[in-house]
Structure formats: C-alpha cells, structure tokens
N, C-alpha and C positions, 0 to 999 in steps of 0.2 A: 950606698946610696940610696935616699929615701926615696920610695915610690913617689910618684907625681901623682896628684887629683884628675884625672882623666874626664873632661865634660865633652857632651855628646854636642857634635857641630850643627847652629842652626836647621839648614838646608835637612839635614840627617833626621832632626826634632821632626819637622813638617812630615818627612817621608814616612816615617813611623804612625805618625798619627793618620794620615789619610790614609795609608795600609791599613789600620787596626777600623777606620770607621768603613772601607769600603768592603771589608772583610764581615762585621756585622750587619752591614746592611744584605749582600748577600745569603747570608747567613740565616739571616729573619725573614729572609724571600723565601728560601729555599726548606724552611721550617713551616712558613705557614701556605705555602703549596704544597707541600706535599702531604698532605693530612695527620703530620705530628701531631696539632694541636686541634682543637675541637672548635667549633664556632662560637662558642663564648668566652673562650681562650683566647681567642682571634679579637674576638670584641672589647678585650679587657688589655689587650697589648696596646692596640691603638686609644684606646682610653686613660693607658699611661703618658702615650707621647702627648696627648693634649695636656695631660694634668702638670706633665713636666714642663711645659713652656709657660703654663699658667701660674705656679709657682715660681720658676725662676724669673719670669719678667715681675711678678708681686715682691721678689728679694731685692729687684731693685730703690723701689719705694721703702720698704721695710728695713733689710737689712744693709743696705748701702747708704740710703738718706737716714736713716732713722726715724721716721715715721710711721704710724697706724693708720692705714686708710681699710678701710672695712666695706668699699663697695665694689669691689675687683668683679663682682661677677656681672656687676653693669656694665663695665667695660667688655666682658666676653659676651654680654647679652646685643650691643651694639655694633659689636664687629661681626658677631652671627647673623642677624637679621639683614645685616650690611652686603656681606656677604653673600647670603640668600636671596636676596631680591637684585641683587646684580646677576647671579647664576640664571635666575630664575626670566630676568629682564634680559639687559643687554648683551650679556654672554652665553645669551642661546644660539646664536647664529654664528658664533667666534669657534674656532676650533677647541676642541676640549682643553689641553693644554695651554694655551693663551684666554682662554675663559678662566682658568684653574689658578691662574697668576695674577691676573688683573683682579678678580675676586677676592683673592688672601690682600693685594694691596690695599686695595678697595678699604675693606674690612679696617686693615691695622689704619688707616689714617682718618677715617671716623672716627675711629675710638681715640686715636691721637686729637685730635681735635676735640673732642668732648674731654678729654685727659687736660687738654689746656684750659679748656672753658671754666670745667670745675677745680682745676688746681690753681687758677689764679686766688681766687677769693679763700679757698678750704685751707691753703699753703700758708697763709699768713697767721691762724691759727695752732696750736699743738696738743699733742696728747691725746685726750679725750673729746675735747671738743673738735679737733681733726676728724677720730672715728665716727661719730655724731652726723657731723656735715656729709661726710663720705657714704653712709650708711644710707643714711636720706635720698644723697645720689642714686642708691644703688637702687629704692625702693620706688623711687619717682619714674626712673627707666620701665619698670617689672609694671607701673602701672600705666605710663604711655603706649607701652606695647598692647598693653589689654586695650585700651581707649583708643587703637589704629587699626579697626578690622579691616579696613579696604587698603591696608599696605602694609600689615602684620600679618594680619588673618584672626586677631584678637584672641579670646580664649580657647579656643578649639586648635590654634596653631597655624604655623605658615606650613604646608605639606608640598609634596612635589620638589621637593632640593634634591638636584642632583648630587649622586654619593660619591663624591671626589676623591675622599679621603682613603685611600689607599695606605700599605703600610709603608711604602716606596715616599709616597708624599710626604706622610707625618714624622718620618725619620728623618729626611731633608730636612722638612722646615723646624722639628727638635734641633738640629746639628747649626743651622743657620744663627738660629734664636741664641743659643749657646754662645755661638762663637765670636758673634758680633754684640754679645752683651759683655765679654769676655775683653775684648778688643775697646769698647768702651771705657769700661773699669780701668784697665790700663794706661789709658792716656790722658791728657792734663785734664779732662772733662770728669773722668772718673775720679779723678783723687780729689777734685774742687767739692764733687757729691760726699765722699767720704769724707773730707776736713769739717765739713758742714757736721758731718753724722758725730764726730767727735766733738766738736766744739764749734756751735754757730756764731757765737759773739766775735771768738777768736777767727775764724775765717772773714768774718764780714770785715772787723779790722786788716786782715792782710791782701784786701783788695778784691775778697771775690766776691761776685754777685748774688747773694743767697739766693733771691727768690726767682732769680734767672735758672740757676741749676738745680733751684727744689723744681719748679714747673716744668723743665726738660725733664727731669728723672722720672716725675710724673706722668709725662707723655709719651716716653720711651715705656717704660711700664704698659702704659694703656694701648699703646703700639701691638706690644705681643700678646697683650690679653684681647685686641680684636681678633689678631690671624689665629687665635687659639680657637675663639668664638665662632671664626668660619671654618675652622676645621673642624670643629664640633658639629656645626649646622650639615658639614658634607659628610660626616660619619652617620647620622641619625637619621637625615633624610627629611627630621620633621623636627619644629622648632615649638617649643610653649613657655608661654610666660612665666611657670611655675619653676622650671630648672632652674631659673636665675633668681632665686630668692635669697633670705640673707643666709641661712644654711650654706647656700655654693660658696659664698665669700667666706663664712667661717670656716668649711673645707680647706679651700684653699689656705688661710692664713695658719693653718695646725699645718700644713705640709712646711711652710717655711720656718713656721718657730720649731717642731721636731729638728727637720735638719742642720737649725742653726743658721739665726739671721746673721747673713751675711756670706754665708757659705754656698756655694753653686751646686758643687756634690753634694750637698748636704738636703739641699733642695729636690734634686735629681732623686737620688735614693728613696728621701721622705714622699716624695708624689709615687715613686714607682711601688713602695710598701704598702703605703694608705689606699692606693688604688684598689692592687690585687689582694689586700688582705682580707674584704668581705667574700670575694670569689674562695681565697682559701678556708676560710672558715664555714664553708656550707654546710660542712659535714657538723658543725655543733648550733644549727640553724636556732636553736630553742636561745641558746645563750651565746650568740654571735654579738650582737652589740655590748655586751657586759663584758667577754673579751678583750673587744677593740677598746675599749675605754679603759680595761684595767692597765692595758699595755701602754695607753696613751699617758696614762696618770702616774706610771709609774716610771715611764719615761721623763717626764717632768721633775719628777721627785728625785732620782739618782744623776739626771743629766740635765739640771735646769739652762745650760748655756746651748741644748738643741744636742743632737747626736754629731757633730763634727764640729759644733761652735763657729768660730771665724774661717775653718780651714778650706783651703782649696787645695784638690788633687791634681798632679800634673804626673804625668807617665814620663815624661823625660827625666823629673827628677829622680821618680821611683827606679829608674832603670840606671842613671848616675851612680846610684846607692849602690846597686846592685853589680855594677861594673866594676867600683871602687871599694867594694866590702872589707878588703885586707889593709884598705890605704885606712878608712874610717877605724877598725878593729884597732892599729896601730898608734892613731891618734889620741883614742880614748883609752889604752894601756897606757901613754904615756903622759895624759891628763890625770891618771889615777895614781900612777909614780911622782909628778908632780907636788901633788897634794899631798902624799905621804913623807914625801921629804919636806916640804912646806911647813 
C-alpha cells in the first residue's frame, strides 16, 4: 500500500508560524538588550526592518502591478513628516502607546492620500513616462519640505521627534505589513492586480477595472511607505530633506529588483543584505562601494530575474516536504522508471 502524502492542517500552520514569529521577537529583544550587539549593529537592525517595509511596499507597485515608480522616497517623506508632526503636536498629550499607533496610522493615511493624488494622473502612463512623473513627484515633495520651514523645519531639519522606534515596534510593523500585503495578494483584489501585470488589455476585456486597481495598489504601496517613514522619524529623532532624495528611491528600487520583482521573501532578504552590507564591508573602507557595486552587477548578470524571481517562501510547504520526503522520493523514482519504459 502506497504511503499517502500528508498535509499540515491550517490551524497547525498558523500555530507554527505564530510560534516562530514570537520566538524571533523574544530572541531579538534578548540579543539587543544583553549587550551582545553594539550600538551601531542595533541601529542597523532597526534600519533593516524599516527598509524591509519600504521594499515590500514598493514590490506591490513594481513586482505585483508591473509598473516602474521612482518616487517611493517621496511617500516615505510624507509619512515621516506627518507622523513626526503628529507626535510633536497632538500626540504629545496622549499615552505613549496610543500616540505611537495613531502617529503611524496618520502617517500611512496621509501618504496614501498622496498616493491617490499622484496615482490617478500618473498611472495612465507607462514605462519611462511613469518613472519620470513619479521621480518629479518625489522631488516636488522634497522641495516643498525645504520651503515650509514653519511646519517641517526646512533645510536644518525637524528636531525633537520622540524616539518611538524600538526593536519590538519595528518588528511588529514588519510582520503586520508582510501579513496584510500577503492577504491582499491572495484575495480577488490581488489576483486582479496580478492580471493587470500579466496582460492589461486582457484584464480590461475580462471586466477588471484597470484604473481602479492601479490606483488602489499605488495607494496601498504609499500607505506602508508612509508607515516606514514614520518609523524612520521615530528612529532618527531628526528629519532632514536630504534623506529623501532621488537616490533614496533608487536604493529601495534596487532592493526590489535584486530580490526578485514579485517575490516578498526576495524583497525582505535583499533589503536586509543591502542595508547591512555597508556595515559588513567597513573593514574594506577604501573599496567598500566598489565591492558593493560589483556584487550588484554580478547578481544582475548571472541572475537577471533577481535572487528569487517570483518565488515566495512558505514555511508550511517546506515542513510538508520534509515530512513527506519518502513519498516524494518514491514519486520521483516512479516518474523516472516511467520515462525509461516509455
């Protein structure tokens, strides 16, 4: 009698994922509080979390929708200043946890509004034209920040921002971002977005409201970028317009392309590697940027689809393969024998 392929029940999958996430949270807090990592390393860990949110959010518009926006740092800037201004103003008299959550929500919503405003006209364009208009939007935001000193602090920067971005806060934000985006992409709305990427004309012919879903994806992408911006403000305690220039958008886009456009796990790993790599290469300070550039070029030459292509990791599927290793091996053996006899 053949051994049956055993599947992990859905409640068990949720329990395993939850246990792993809690273990990582507890372990990360212990490592950072025990002094095993330096202050610079703790700073890099927090930045990795922030850039993971930025890369995963940009992946919605770039990887899943198939567009090429170059103004993601603009949405990050809007969220950063919106959250910081709220924390310094209305949020100052509230309990810290309430102020933190409301500030993140305000940052995300303000960035999403800007995403809709820019998305409605911009997403009627494609390719290079979309890249240019979104690039222009990012620069407009930066110039507006410089020229509104009473509100944003202008060129010297906005100071005195409460430092709310702890490891726990950033970690929970990363998990919620990844889970919510994953749920959205598995829904009918996510499938509609993917269909637009594959063939926009065919999607419209099937009754999918292309403009609506394009703007929705753009707004959701901007929402999470705004949250990442607020976390960045709560991490730095100071915001300067130069942090949100054109190169900031390019760096986020490089993370998405390097990891694989359409792969969430690829965006996460690429964001972590590219954020931590400059610290790891400090011993080679003279040639650090050369090594960094060569690694990127080599990856694009030998793996042009990105490190993971469009693959998405699933812990449950991996565990099922380990549990059913003998079954899968027997199936492969039967397949080979069938091909030989055929």
